[in-house]
C-alpha positions, 0 to 999 in steps of 0.5 A: 862341129862345123856346119856345112853350107851350100857348095860343100863337097865330099871330104877325103874321110868320107871317101875313106869311110866308103872303103869299108863298104867296098869290102862289104859289097864284095863280101855280099857278092861272094856270099851269093856266089856260094849259094846260087839259089833264090834263097841265096839271092834273097839273103844277099838282098837283105844284107845289101839293104842293111848295108845301104841304110847304114851308109845312107845314115852317114851321108845325111850326117856328113851333110849336116856337119863337116865329116872331117871335123871334131865329133863327126870325124870320131863317129865316122871312124867308130862306124868304120870299125863297126861296119868292118866287123859287119863285113867280116861276118857276112860269109857266116851271116846265117850260121856260125862256123865256130868262134863268136856267133856271127849273126849276133855279132853282125846284128849288134855291130849294125845296132852300134852303127845306126844308134850311134849315128842318131846320138851324134846327129842329135849333137850336130842338131843342137839348137834346131828343135825341129831337127831334134824332133825328127831324130826322135821320131826316126829313133822309134823304127831304128830301135825296133829294127835293131831289136828285130835284127838281134832276135832274128840272129838268135833264132837263126834259119828261116826265122832269121830271114823273116825277122831281118826282112821285117826289120828292113820293112820297119826301118825303111817304112818307119823312116819315111813315115817319120817325116821330112823335117831334115836339113840338107845344106849342100845339094852338091855334097849329097849328089856327089856322095851318091854318085861316088857310091854308084862308082864304088858299086861299079868298081865291085863289078870290075873286081868280080870279073878279076875274082872270077878268073881265080888264078886260071890261065889267061886265054882269049875267052877270058880276055873277051869276057873281061872286056865285055864285062868292062863294056857293060860297066862303062855303059852303066856309068855312062847311063848315070853320069853323062846326063842324069847326074848333073840334071839331078844335082841342078834340080836338087840345088834349085830347091830349098827347105822341105822340098829339097829334103823330100826330093833328096830322100826319094831320089837318092836315099830310096831310089839309089838303092835299087841301082846299087842292088842291080849293079851287085847282081850284075857283078854276081853274073859277071863273076860266074861268066868269067869263072865259066870261060876260065875253067874250061875243064869243068865248064866247056865254052859251049855250056850255058850260064846257070839260071841263077847268075843269068837272071842276076846279070840280066835282071840286075841291069834291068833293075838298074835301068828301071831305077834310073827311070824312077829317078828321072821321073821323080826329078823332072817328071818325064820317062826315057822311053828307049831305056824303058824298052831296053829294061823290059827286053832285058827282063825277058831276055833270060828266056831267049838267051838261056841256051846260049853259051855263057860268053855269048849271053854276056855278048848279047847284054853288052851289045844291047847296052852299047847300042842303047848308049849309041842311040842316045848319043845320036838321037839326043845330041843337041839336048845332051850337049846343052845339058853337059855344058850348061854353066 
């Protein structure tokens, strides 16, 4: 074990570890694409929340001790194996198609990831009585949640959804109430880890565009949909990394002790989840738009996008922006009013653009986001320049 210190950055093993989550997020998007109902959207959200909590656990562990050394290296590799199994079971998460019972395999594999994380963290916390007490308190909701996952997997159907949702409530609420006596030696590492997972989610939205083409012929509408979808992801990248990310990292670096850990918990562990979820729902919408414009035999270019993917696309971006607002409020105590206005507009937009062709609906979303970014660049030019070039 080698403890981390201020200024410690993300290791290559952690980036490698994230590749499993790239596959898992892709699986969640495909899972929801196969069930374009509110039930499918809810189940996809449950799966994504389970994946997120597992990923966050190892982000904290990698901040406590260097992820590419000793026991931490071995634990990350073991967690990769278990998470890869989880990702493989996602298509059958609510019913097995033969062979092993996929929901039970998923639940047991997640239990290995979460409980194994606590065990390794306890070793990394050797000599720190306060941190070990924190881990002991945290183990209670984690264990209860793991049991609920297995029970739900055995029951199946709506009972499974209920048990898994309850497991998430117990886990997310219990970990928050267990206290903030964690350690965060490196603000840089923690901010980098979460910035990289945002990039991974954005990468999934780009992959979804390509998957949506599905081997169809490359036509002008397909190219237009791909470029519009790319412009949307660039706008979301810009919204996070241009100013918000460096300000947040500097704010976190300026704090110490429990003030730093509470801010890290709130701003990154909790508030980054709706950002990632919003991007995943956007990816679902982009995938369906490209399917529509690529397969004109079944979907004429004048056909509007179905309600499910339309709400996923617009609602996903709105959720992303609202999470940004909460992130900024928690870090510096202010609200970006133009982004708030755009988020509200996007929540109402499906009622206004629902009759438009799928490609036109994507074009409207792109125009709104590009317009927002252009407005901010001009309106806040001096402040933006000062923040981006601050030493």
